[in-house]
Each structure stands twice: as C-alpha cells, then as structure tokens.
ZANU-644272 format. One record per residue (C-alpha): residue number from 1; residue in three letters; x, y, z. Coordinates in nm, 2 decimals, always signed. Layout:
> NUM,ALA,X,Y,Z
...
This chain:
> 1,MET,-0.89,-14.35,+9.08
> 2,THR,-1.06,-14.52,+8.79
> 3,TRP,-1.43,-14.46,+8.74
> 4,LEU,-1.69,-14.59,+8.50
> 5,LEU,-1.94,-14.33,+8.38
> 6,LYS,-2.28,-14.43,+8.24
> 7,VAL,-2.52,-14.16,+8.11
> 8,TYR,-2.88,-14.20,+7.99
> 9,ARG,-3.11,-13.96,+7.81
> 10,SER,-3.49,-13.93,+7.83
> 11,ASN,-3.62,-13.65,+7.61
> 12,ASP,-3.44,-13.34,+7.75
> 13,PHE,-3.36,-13.51,+8.08
> 14,TYR,-3.01,-13.67,+8.14
> 15,TYR,-2.93,-13.91,+8.42
> 16,GLY,-2.64,-14.14,+8.50
> 17,SER,-2.41,-14.31,+8.75
> 18,PHE,-2.05,-14.33,+8.85
> 19,ILE,-1.91,-14.68,+8.93
> 20,SER,-1.58,-14.72,+9.10
> 21,LEU,-1.36,-14.97,+8.91
> 22,ASP,-1.10,-14.96,+9.18
> 23,GLU,-1.35,-15.12,+9.41
> 24,LEU,-1.44,-15.38,+9.15
> 25,GLU,-1.08,-15.46,+9.10
> 26,HIS,-1.04,-15.50,+9.48
> 27,GLN,-1.33,-15.74,+9.49
> 28,LEU,-1.20,-15.95,+9.20
> 29,LYS,-0.85,-15.98,+9.36
> 30,LYS,-1.01,-16.06,+9.69
> 31,ALA,-1.22,-16.34,+9.53
> 32,CYS,-0.91,-16.50,+9.37
> 33,SER,-0.61,-16.64,+9.55
> 34,TYR,-0.35,-16.55,+9.30
> 35,ALA,-0.10,-16.29,+9.44
> 36,GLY,+0.02,-16.19,+9.10
> 37,LEU,-0.32,-16.12,+8.96
> 38,GLU,-0.36,-15.79,+8.77
> 39,ILE,-0.69,-15.64,+8.66
> 40,ARG,-0.70,-15.39,+8.38
> 41,PHE,-1.00,-15.20,+8.24
> 42,SER,-0.98,-15.06,+7.89
> 43,GLU,-1.21,-14.85,+7.68
> 44,LEU,-1.32,-14.98,+7.34
> 45,HIS,-1.34,-14.76,+7.03
> 46,PRO,-1.68,-14.60,+7.02
> 47,GLN,-1.72,-14.67,+6.64
> 48,THR,-1.53,-14.99,+6.57
> 49,GLY,-1.59,-15.15,+6.92
> 50,LYS,-1.22,-15.26,+6.93
> 51,GLU,-0.95,-15.20,+7.18
> 52,PRO,-0.64,-15.02,+7.06
> 53,GLU,-0.35,-15.26,+7.00
> 54,THR,-0.14,-15.32,+7.31
> 55,ALA,+0.16,-15.55,+7.36
> 56,ARG,+0.11,-15.84,+7.59
> 57,GLU,+0.37,-15.94,+7.83
> 58,ARG,+0.51,-16.29,+7.78
> 59,GLY,+0.49,-16.55,+8.04
> 60,ARG,+0.15,-16.45,+8.17
> 61,LEU,-0.20,-16.60,+8.13
> 62,PHE,-0.47,-16.36,+8.01
> 63,VAL,-0.85,-16.37,+8.04
> 64,GLU,-1.07,-16.11,+7.88
> 65,LYS,-1.44,-16.03,+7.87
> 66,GLU,-1.62,-15.74,+7.69
> 67,SER,-1.92,-15.57,+7.85
> 68,ARG,-2.25,-15.65,+7.68
> 69,THR,-2.39,-15.30,+7.73
> 70,GLY,-2.08,-15.07,+7.76
> 71,ASN,-1.78,-15.00,+7.55
> 72,PHE,-1.52,-15.14,+7.78
> 73,ARG,-1.34,-15.47,+7.85
> 74,ILE,-1.21,-15.63,+8.17
> 75,GLN,-0.87,-15.81,+8.13
> 76,ALA,-0.72,-16.03,+8.40
> 77,SER,-0.37,-16.17,+8.39
> 78,LEU,-0.13,-16.36,+8.61
> 79,PRO,+0.21,-16.53,+8.58
> 80,SER,+0.20,-16.87,+8.40
> 81,SER,+0.39,-17.04,+8.68
> 82,GLU,+0.14,-16.92,+8.94
> 83,GLY,-0.15,-17.03,+8.72
> 84,TYR,-0.03,-17.39,+8.71
> 85,THR,+0.08,-17.42,+9.07
> 86,ASN,-0.22,-17.29,+9.25
> 87,LEU,-0.47,-17.54,+9.10
> 88,THR,-0.73,-17.71,+9.31
> 89,PRO,-0.71,-18.09,+9.36
> 90,LEU,-1.00,-18.14,+9.12
> 91,GLN,-0.84,-17.94,+8.85
> 92,ILE,-0.51,-18.13,+8.89
> 93,LEU,-0.70,-18.46,+8.87
> 94,CYS,-0.88,-18.35,+8.55
> 95,ILE,-0.55,-18.24,+8.39
> 96,GLY,-0.39,-18.57,+8.50
> 97,PHE,-0.67,-18.76,+8.33
> 98,VAL,-0.62,-18.56,+8.01
> 99,PHE,-0.25,-18.64,+8.00
> 100,LEU,-0.32,-19.01,+8.09
> 101,TYR,-0.57,-19.04,+7.81
> 102,ILE,-0.32,-18.88,+7.57
> 103,LEU,-0.06,-19.14,+7.68
> 104,LEU,-0.30,-19.42,+7.64
> 105,ILE,-0.40,-19.33,+7.28
> 106,PRO,-0.11,-19.53,+7.12
> 107,ILE,-0.18,-19.82,+7.35
> 108,LEU,-0.55,-19.81,+7.26
> 109,ILE,-0.46,-19.80,+6.89
> 110,TYR,-0.23,-20.10,+6.93
> 111,LEU,-0.49,-20.30,+7.12
> 112,ILE,-0.76,-20.21,+6.86
> 113,HIS,-0.53,-20.32,+6.58
> 114,LYS,-0.44,-20.65,+6.76
> 115,MET,-0.78,-20.74,+6.89
> 116,VAL,-1.01,-20.61,+6.61
> 117,LEU,-0.84,-20.49,+6.29
> 118,ASN,-0.58,-20.77,+6.25
> 119,PRO,-0.84,-21.05,+6.30
> 120,LEU,-1.07,-20.88,+6.05
> 121,LYS,-0.78,-20.86,+5.80
> 122,ASN,-0.71,-21.23,+5.86
> 123,ILE,-1.07,-21.32,+5.79
> 124,SER,-1.07,-21.10,+5.47
> 125,ARG,-0.74,-21.26,+5.36
> 126,ALA,-0.88,-21.61,+5.42
> 127,MET,-1.19,-21.53,+5.21
> 128,GLU,-0.97,-21.40,+4.92
> 129,HIS,-0.76,-21.72,+4.93
> 130,LEU,-1.07,-21.94,+4.93
> 131,ARG,-1.23,-21.73,+4.65
> 132,GLY,-0.90,-21.77,+4.46
> 133,GLY,-0.94,-22.15,+4.46
> 134,GLU,-0.70,-22.24,+4.74
> 135,GLN,-0.92,-22.52,+4.89
> 136,ASP,-0.66,-22.62,+5.15
> 137,TYR,-0.61,-22.27,+5.30
> 138,ARG,-0.71,-22.25,+5.67
> 139,MET,-0.71,-21.97,+5.92
> 140,GLU,-0.45,-22.00,+6.20
> 141,MET,-0.59,-21.93,+6.55
> 142,GLN,-0.39,-21.68,+6.77
> 143,SER,-0.38,-21.72,+7.15
> 144,GLY,-0.45,-21.35,+7.20
> 145,ASP,-0.76,-21.34,+6.97
> 146,ALA,-1.09,-21.25,+7.12
> 147,GLU,-1.34,-21.53,+7.18
> 148,GLU,-1.57,-21.40,+6.90
> 149,PHE,-1.29,-21.40,+6.64
> 150,THR,-1.17,-21.75,+6.75
> 151,ALA,-1.53,-21.87,+6.69
> 152,ILE,-1.54,-21.70,+6.35
> 153,GLY,-1.20,-21.86,+6.25
> 154,GLU,-1.32,-22.21,+6.36
> 155,ALA,-1.64,-22.16,+6.17
> 156,PHE,-1.45,-22.05,+5.86
> 157,ASN,-1.22,-22.35,+5.87
> 158,SER,-1.52,-22.58,+5.92
> 159,MET,-1.69,-22.41,+5.62
> 160,ALA,-1.38,-22.45,+5.41
> 161,ASP,-1.35,-22.82,+5.50
> 162,ARG,-1.72,-22.87,+5.41
> 163,ILE,-1.68,-22.68,+5.08
> 164,LYS,-1.38,-22.90,+4.99
> 165,GLU,-1.58,-23.22,+5.07
> 166,LEU,-1.87,-23.10,+4.87
> 167,ARG,-1.65,-23.01,+4.57
> 168,ILE,-1.48,-23.35,+4.58
> 169,ALA,-1.82,-23.52,+4.61
> 170,ASN,-1.97,-23.33,+4.33
> 171,TYR,-1.66,-23.39,+4.11
> 172,GLU,-1.67,-23.76,+4.18
> 173,LYS,-2.04,-23.76,+4.11
> 174,GLU,-1.99,-23.58,+3.78
> 175,LEU,-1.70,-23.80,+3.69
> 176,GLU,-1.92,-24.11,+3.75
> 177,ARG,-2.20,-23.96,+3.55
> 178,GLN,-1.97,-23.90,+3.26
> 179,ARG,-1.83,-24.25,+3.28
> 180,ILE,-2.18,-24.39,+3.28
> 181,GLU,-2.26,-24.17,+2.98
> 182,LEU,-1.94,-24.29,+2.81
> 183,LYS,-2.04,-24.65,+2.86
> 184,ASN,-2.38,-24.58,+2.72
> 185,LEU,-2.22,-24.42,+2.41
> 186,GLN,-2.00,-24.72,+2.36
> 187,LEU,-2.30,-24.95,+2.40
> 188,GLN,-2.48,-24.74,+2.13
> 189,ILE,-2.19,-24.79,+1.89
> 190,ARG,-2.17,-25.17,+1.93
> 191,PRO,-2.53,-25.26,+1.82
> 192,HIS,-2.50,-25.03,+1.52
> 193,PHE,-2.19,-25.21,+1.41
> 194,LEU,-2.29,-25.56,+1.51
> 195,MET,-2.61,-25.54,+1.31
> 196,ASN,-2.41,-25.50,+0.99
> 197,MET,-2.17,-25.78,+1.09
> 198,PHE,-2.44,-26.03,+1.17
> 199,ASN,-2.63,-25.95,+0.85
> 200,LEU,-2.30,-26.01,+0.66
> 201,LEU,-2.25,-26.33,+0.86
> 202,TYR,-2.60,-26.44,+0.77
> 203,SER,-2.54,-26.37,+0.40
> 204,PHE,-2.22,-26.58,+0.40
> 205,ALA,-2.40,-26.87,+0.57
> 206,GLN,-2.67,-26.86,+0.31
> 207,ILE,-2.42,-26.91,+0.03
> 208,GLU,-2.21,-27.15,+0.24
> 209,ASN,-1.90,-26.93,+0.22
> 210,TYR,-1.73,-27.09,+0.51
> 211,GLN,-1.39,-26.93,+0.45
> 212,ASP,-1.53,-26.58,+0.47
> 213,ILE,-1.73,-26.68,+0.78
> 214,GLN,-1.41,-26.78,+0.95
> 215,LYS,-1.25,-26.45,+0.85
> 216,LEU,-1.55,-26.26,+0.99
> 217,ALA,-1.55,-26.46,+1.31
> 218,LEU,-1.18,-26.39,+1.36
> 219,TYR,-1.24,-26.02,+1.29
> 220,LEU,-1.52,-26.00,+1.55
> 221,SER,-1.30,-26.18,+1.80
> 222,GLU,-1.03,-25.91,+1.76
> 223,TYR,-1.29,-25.64,+1.76
> 224,PHE,-1.42,-25.73,+2.10
> 225,ARG,-1.07,-25.80,+2.23
> 226,TYR,-0.97,-25.45,+2.13
> 227,ILE,-1.27,-25.29,+2.30
> 228,PHE,-1.25,-25.48,+2.63
> 229,GLN,-0.87,-25.51,+2.64
> 230,SER,-0.76,-25.46,+3.01
> 231,GLY,-1.06,-25.24,+3.06
> 232,LYS,-0.87,-24.94,+2.93
> 233,GLU,-1.05,-24.64,+2.80
> 234,LEU,-0.78,-24.54,+2.56
> 235,GLN,-0.58,-24.76,+2.32
> 236,PRO,-0.28,-24.69,+2.09
> 237,PHE,-0.38,-24.59,+1.73
> 238,SER,-0.17,-24.87,+1.60
> 239,GLN,-0.44,-25.11,+1.72
> 240,GLU,-0.71,-24.90,+1.58
> 241,ILE,-0.56,-24.88,+1.23
> 242,SER,-0.51,-25.25,+1.23
> 243,LEU,-0.88,-25.30,+1.31
> 244,ILE,-0.97,-25.06,+1.04
> 245,GLN,-0.77,-25.25,+0.78
> 246,LYS,-0.93,-25.57,+0.87
> 247,TYR,-1.28,-25.41,+0.87
> 248,LEU,-1.21,-25.29,+0.51
> 249,GLU,-1.12,-25.65,+0.42
> 250,ILE,-1.45,-25.76,+0.56
> 251,ALA,-1.63,-25.48,+0.38
> 252,GLU,-1.47,-25.59,+0.05
> 253,MET,-1.64,-25.93,+0.10
> 254,ARG,-1.97,-25.76,+0.13
> 255,TYR,-1.92,-25.50,-0.14
> 256,PRO,-1.67,-25.65,-0.38
> 257,GLY,-1.49,-25.39,-0.59
> 258,CYS,-1.69,-25.10,-0.44
> 259,VAL,-1.41,-24.95,-0.22
> 260,GLU,-1.04,-24.88,-0.27
> 261,ALA,-0.85,-24.77,+0.04
> 262,VAL,-0.52,-24.59,+0.07
> 263,TYR,-0.33,-24.54,+0.40
> 264,GLU,-0.09,-24.25,+0.47
> 265,VAL,+0.00,-24.30,+0.83
> 266,ASP,+0.30,-24.13,+1.01
> 267,PRO,+0.47,-24.40,+1.22
> 268,GLU,+0.49,-24.16,+1.52
> 269,SER,+0.11,-24.12,+1.51
> 270,LEU,+0.07,-24.49,+1.59
> 271,GLU,+0.17,-24.41,+1.95
> 272,THR,-0.11,-24.17,+2.00
> 273,PHE,-0.37,-24.30,+2.24
> 274,VAL,-0.73,-24.27,+2.12
> 275,PRO,-1.07,-24.39,+2.25
> 276,PRO,-1.16,-24.72,+2.10
> 277,LEU,-1.34,-24.70,+1.76
> 278,LEU,-1.30,-24.32,+1.74
> 279,ILE,-1.16,-24.33,+1.38
> 280,HIS,-1.32,-24.67,+1.30
> 281,ASN,-1.67,-24.52,+1.32
> 282,PHE,-1.60,-24.26,+1.05
> 283,VAL,-1.46,-24.53,+0.82
> 284,GLU,-1.77,-24.75,+0.89
> 285,ASN,-2.00,-24.45,+0.83
> 286,ILE,-1.88,-24.44,+0.47
> 287,PHE,-2.03,-24.78,+0.39
> 288,LYS,-2.38,-24.65,+0.46
> 289,HIS,-2.36,-24.45,+0.14
> 290,ILE,-2.21,-24.72,-0.09
> 291,VAL,-2.53,-24.92,-0.16
> 292,GLY,-2.73,-24.74,-0.43
> 293,TYR,-2.45,-24.48,-0.51
> 294,GLY,-2.36,-24.66,-0.82
> 295,LYS,-1.98,-24.60,-0.84
> 296,LYS,-1.66,-24.70,-0.67
> 297,ILE,-1.56,-24.51,-0.37
> 298,HIS,-1.19,-24.42,-0.30
> 299,LEU,-1.11,-24.39,+0.07
> 300,ARG,-0.79,-24.24,+0.22
> 301,VAL,-0.70,-24.26,+0.59
> 302,GLU,-0.42,-24.02,+0.70
> 303,ALA,-0.25,-23.97,+1.03
> 304,TYR,+0.04,-23.75,+1.12
> 305,THR,+0.17,-23.57,+1.43
> 306,ASP,+0.38,-23.26,+1.51
> 307,GLY,+0.48,-23.37,+1.86
> 308,GLU,+0.20,-23.18,+2.03
> 309,GLU,-0.11,-23.28,+1.83
> 310,THR,-0.21,-23.57,+1.61
> 311,THR,-0.43,-23.51,+1.31
> 312,PHE,-0.65,-23.79,+1.16
> 313,MET,-0.82,-23.74,+0.82
> 314,ILE,-1.08,-23.97,+0.66
> 315,VAL,-1.14,-23.87,+0.30
> 316,ASP,-1.37,-24.02,+0.05
> 317,ASP,-1.52,-23.93,-0.29
> 318,GLY,-1.86,-24.06,-0.21
> 319,PRO,-2.20,-23.88,-0.23
> 320,GLY,-2.11,-23.62,+0.04
> 321,MET,-2.36,-23.44,+0.26
> 322,PRO,-2.56,-23.11,+0.25
> 323,GLU,-2.38,-22.80,+0.36
> 324,GLU,-2.63,-22.74,+0.65
> 325,MET,-2.55,-23.09,+0.79
> 326,ALA,-2.18,-23.03,+0.77
> 327,ASP,-2.22,-22.69,+0.95
> 328,ASP,-2.41,-22.86,+1.23
> 329,ILE,-2.14,-23.12,+1.28
> 330,ASN,-1.87,-22.85,+1.29
> 331,GLN,-2.07,-22.68,+1.56
> 332,GLY,-2.13,-22.99,+1.76
> 333,ILE,-2.50,-23.00,+1.67
> 334,PHE,-2.66,-23.33,+1.60
> 335,ARG,-3.03,-23.30,+1.51
> 336,ARG,-3.31,-23.55,+1.51
> 337,LYS,-3.52,-23.65,+1.21
> 338,GLU,-3.86,-23.79,+1.27
> 339,ASP,-3.78,-23.88,+1.63
> 340,GLU,-3.46,-24.06,+1.53
> 341,ARG,-3.10,-23.94,+1.57
> 342,VAL,-2.90,-23.87,+1.26
> 343,HIS,-2.53,-23.97,+1.24
> 344,VAL,-2.54,-24.17,+1.57
> 345,GLY,-2.18,-24.30,+1.53
> 346,ILE,-2.04,-23.95,+1.45
> 347,GLU,-2.22,-23.79,+1.74
> 348,ASN,-2.10,-24.06,+1.98
> 349,SER,-1.74,-24.03,+1.86
> 350,TYR,-1.77,-23.65,+1.90
> 351,ARG,-1.90,-23.67,+2.25
> 352,ARG,-1.64,-23.93,+2.36
> 353,MET,-1.36,-23.71,+2.21
> 354,LYS,-1.49,-23.41,+2.41
> 355,TYR,-1.51,-23.63,+2.72
> 356,PHE,-1.14,-23.72,+2.70
> 357,TYR,-0.99,-23.41,+2.55
> 358,GLY,-1.23,-23.12,+2.61
> 359,GLU,-1.14,-22.81,+2.41
> 360,LYS,-0.80,-22.97,+2.31
> 361,GLY,-0.98,-23.20,+2.08
> 362,SER,-1.17,-23.09,+1.76
> 363,LEU,-1.38,-23.24,+1.48
> 364,THR,-1.43,-23.07,+1.15
> 365,VAL,-1.59,-23.18,+0.83
> 366,VAL,-1.57,-23.05,+0.47
> 367,SER,-1.82,-23.19,+0.22
> 368,GLN,-1.96,-23.12,-0.12
> 369,PRO,-2.27,-23.31,-0.24
> 370,GLY,-2.16,-23.55,-0.52
> 371,GLU,-1.79,-23.48,-0.47
> 372,GLY,-1.70,-23.63,-0.13
> 373,THR,-1.64,-23.58,+0.24
> 374,CYS,-1.33,-23.51,+0.45
> 375,PHE,-1.34,-23.56,+0.83
> 376,THR,-1.05,-23.41,+1.03
> 377,ILE,-1.00,-23.51,+1.39
> 378,VAL,-0.73,-23.33,+1.60
> 379,ILE,-0.63,-23.46,+1.95
> 380,PRO,-0.34,-23.38,+2.18
> 381,VAL,-0.05,-23.63,+2.18
> 382,LYS,-0.04,-23.63,+2.56
> 383,GLN,-0.28,-23.88,+2.72
> 384,PRO,-0.56,-23.73,+2.93
> 385,CYS,-0.60,-23.84,+3.29
> 386,THR,-0.97,-23.86,+3.35
> 387,GLU,-0.93,-23.87,+3.73
> 388,THR,-0.78,-23.52,+3.74
> 389,GLY,-0.88,-23.37,+3.41
> 390,THR,-0.51,-23.30,+3.33
> 391,PHE,-0.28,-23.44,+3.06
> 392,GLU,+0.01,-23.68,+3.12
> 393,LYS,+0.29,-23.79,+2.89
> 394,GLN,+0.20,-24.10,+2.70
> 395,PRO,+0.41,-24.41,+2.75
> 396,VAL,+0.61,-24.51,+2.43
C-alpha cells in the first residue's frame, strides 16, 4: 500500500495524518472512463523540488501536476490510441473545427489576395502609371471584384478622363495665350519699323525723289507680303535675307555712304525656317546708332549650319553697348528706362525665338563700347510644331 504522510510541529508538540494514495488512485480511475489509465505518485527531492529522472514509455499520453504544499507529484498516463478514441462528441467537434480551420487557411489567403490585395495592387499600379504621365492608362474591371473596388476603379477612370480633359484644355488655353502674345509681339515690331519707313517716304516726297519713292513702295509691298504670306508663322531664311538686302538698299537712300554690308551665307542655311523678321530686327537695330555716330559702319551678316543647328551672326563696328546691358540681354533680361522699354525689337525677337524653339534656341551678344557689337542667334534646323511642342523635319 502507498501512503502519504504529513507531519506538523507546534513548539514541542507534533501532529500529522496518513492519507491512503491507493484510495485516491481508485477514485481517479473510477472518475475516468479510460481502461488503460495508470496513476503514479512520486516524491520530489526535498532540496531541489525536482523528481528524479525516469524514462517515459512511448505511445502514451502523460498529465502531471505537482502539489502546492507537499513535495510530491501526481502523474496520469494512458495509451495514445485510447486517448483519441474515447473523446466526447463535443471534443470531437472542437478538434474537427480546428482541422477545418487549418484546411481553410490557404483558401482564406487566396480569397484575401483575390478580393482585397490584388485590387489594391491594381489601384496602386494605376496611380503609378498616371503619375508617370500615361494619360491614357485606365483600370480594367474584373467580374470577381468586390462592389467597393469596382466603384473605386470606375471613379479612378472617371478622374483620369477628367484630368486628361483638363490638361488638354489648359494646354490649348496656354497655346492660345502664347499665340495672342506672339501676335502682340509682331504688332509691336511693325509700328517701330513703319515709323522709320514713313519718315523716309515723307523725306523723299519733300525733295520729289519719285524713283526712290517707288523703290520704297515696292519694298514695303514685299515686306508685308513676307509677313502675311499664307499666314505661316515660319518662313525660309532665303526670304528673310532677301528682305534684309532690300532694306539695306533703302537704308543707303536715307544714310548715303554710312553703311557697308557684307554677306557670308551658307547656301544650306537658306533652307532654315525662322520667324519673320527675326534677323531683320537686329539689322534694323543698327541704324538707330548711325545718326550722330560720325563714322561709317561696316555690317556683316553670317549664316551657316552644321545639319543640326543654324547659326546667324550680325556683326558691326558701331558704337557698341555697355557691358551691363549686354549681360542683361544674354540672361534674357530687358529692363525699362523711365517707364519705357529698352531694345523693344531685340526683346520681341528673343521672346518669339523662345516661343518657337524653347531651350533649343539661344541669343548671345558680345559688345565693346566704341568697338562694335556681335549678335549670335542659334536655332535648330528642324522646324518646331507649335501644336505639339515637338520638332519636325523641315521640307526642302
């Protein structure tokens, strides 16, 4: 028989009790319905509180519990097969639910990916495409998508359509604004030039120089024909240089013996398309400085191309300009003096060049007071398409 002995001490008095563990074992086996149940009581080490190492039999299920007040442990074991077969219906149902849940995990993951994660990835991908500038990208609706994601996709496509419409509208509005500005620039150029021509015409009429009046009238006729020809915004440089030569002939009438012009023009450069009067304005600007300068001015007009860019140079040995003014022109700065614009023609030519060619066109000036001035204009050989902002090959 197995007994549990518990002894207590109070001063010099000892008292205790004997508990039959066999009876406890019998009650435990009676309470359980397992035939192979074995109950074992073991004593713990009085100092370490641990049970001596014992080998456990394989194929059995073990349950252990230590006493809270004593130094012993109760261990129950039964065969594994008996532990799984004698389960209650509730226990079997719980285990079934566990296994069912484990089996459903891959299906749940698949459904989450299909119904939540994949639509979110599609939305994120669509935002990246739209952010990258693909205005025509639209989300494709899937039949299995949730109602909420379908609504989000439709809202995204509607937003993309609206953004594209607004971009086109803003682009067309900006293009129209630039065209209006270009027309204003051209209108600013014409009065500046016409004032000089009508003054010259008046001078010829005073001295009854009818031959020169006829030449000037023919020149003005070609001048306006060149500007308004077919309503084109760009014209071949061959027409521009012809107009420049005739303008210098007219200038020779007004300032006899004051200007000597030399032309060094590459034949290939004549096919380059330029805004009307772009080079003409720089030539015309020289004559503002002739009166009162007191010496003959030598003018050289150069044009050459390397197949990609065409370079125009207008060089004179006139009075020149201050270094600060040349620096401002090189930086695209055109200041006002006493509420009046300085170098109106040069500024308008610069702005028109930037309108047509953007960063592909450049204007630089090198000048020394008393020594002369050199304007250099570089534009691409390819003709800009103002509708799209791109460049197209020029027709020959």
